[in-house]
C-alpha positions in Angstrom: 32.4 -21.2 -1.5 29.7 -19.3 -3.3 28.7 -15.9 -2.0 25.1 -15.4 -0.8 22.7 -14.2 -3.4 21.7 -10.6 -3.2 17.9 -11.3 -3.4 16.0 -14.3 -2.1 13.0 -16.0 -3.6 9.8 -14.1 -2.6 11.5 -10.8 -2.1 10.1 -7.6 -3.7 12.4 -5.8 -6.1 12.1 -2.9 -8.5 13.4 -2.5 -12.0 16.1 0.2 -12.3 15.6 0.5 -16.1 13.3 -0.2 -19.0 13.5 -4.0 -19.7 12.5 -5.1 -23.2 12.0 -8.7 -24.5 15.1 -9.8 -26.4 13.4 -12.9 -27.5 13.8 -14.7 -24.2 10.1 -14.6 -23.5 8.8 -16.3 -26.7 5.1 -15.7 -26.0 5.6 -12.0 -26.2 6.6 -9.8 -29.2 10.3 -9.1 -29.5 10.9 -5.6 -27.9 7.8 -5.9 -25.8 8.1 -4.0 -22.5 8.7 -6.4 -19.6 9.3 -3.8 -16.9 9.4 -0.1 -16.7 11.8 1.9 -14.5 10.6 1.5 -10.9 8.3 -1.4 -11.8 7.6 -3.7 -9.0 8.3 -7.5 -9.2 8.9 -10.6 -7.1 11.9 -12.8 -7.3 10.8 -16.3 -8.3 14.2 -18.0 -8.7 17.9 -17.3 -9.0 21.0 -18.9 -10.3 24.2 -18.1 -12.1 25.1 -17.5 -15.7 26.4 -20.8 -17.2 29.4 -19.2 -18.9 30.3 -17.1 -15.9 29.5 -18.9 -12.6 30.3 -15.7 -10.6 27.5 -13.7 -12.4 24.2 -14.0 -10.6 20.9 -13.9 -12.5 17.4 -13.6 -11.0 14.0 -14.6 -12.5 11.6 -11.9 -11.6 7.8 -11.6 -12.4 7.0 -7.9 -12.7 3.5 -6.5 -12.2 1.6 -4.9 -15.1 -0.6 -1.8 -14.8 -3.4 -4.0 -13.3 -1.2 -5.6 -10.7 -1.1 -8.9 -12.6 2.3 -10.7 -12.6 3.9 -11.1 -16.0 6.1 -13.9 -17.2 9.5 -14.6 -15.5 12.2 -12.3 -16.7 15.9 -12.9 -16.3 17.6 -9.9 -14.6 21.1 -9.1 -13.6 21.6 -7.7 -10.0 22.5 -4.2 -11.4 19.1 -4.0 -13.1 17.2 -4.4 -9.8 16.9 -2.5 -6.5 14.9 -3.0 -3.3 15.1 0.7 -2.5 11.5 2.0 -2.7 12.6 5.6 -2.7 14.9 5.0 -5.6 12.0 3.2 -7.4 9.7 6.2 -6.9 12.4 8.5 -8.3 12.8 6.1 -11.3 9.0 6.2 -11.9 8.9 10.0 -11.6 11.8 10.4 -14.0 10.4 8.0 -16.6 7.0 9.8 -16.4 8.6 13.2 -16.8 10.7 11.9 -19.7 7.6 10.5 -21.4 5.8 13.9 -21.1 8.8 15.8 -22.5 9.2 13.4 -25.4 5.5 13.4 -26.4 
């Protein structure tokens, strides 16, 4: 029996980390930013990694700065959260890191 997936299609999730294109989204440049920490997205599909059926993977479309949904991005459960307070902290942390590093 397969355990229930953590996120369902249509649910809002937030990125826990900076997600860069590893070549999996061919229409974007390699290393293009797919999601920033705290970035909001919607689950559009889910499944399991072929070589490890116990490993869940989610296809998520993240919003850009204008609110437009980007291409589907494959995400592991630990890269996502539904905790809005955590997402706000991640955004604040990323923003303060950017100011310090500029």
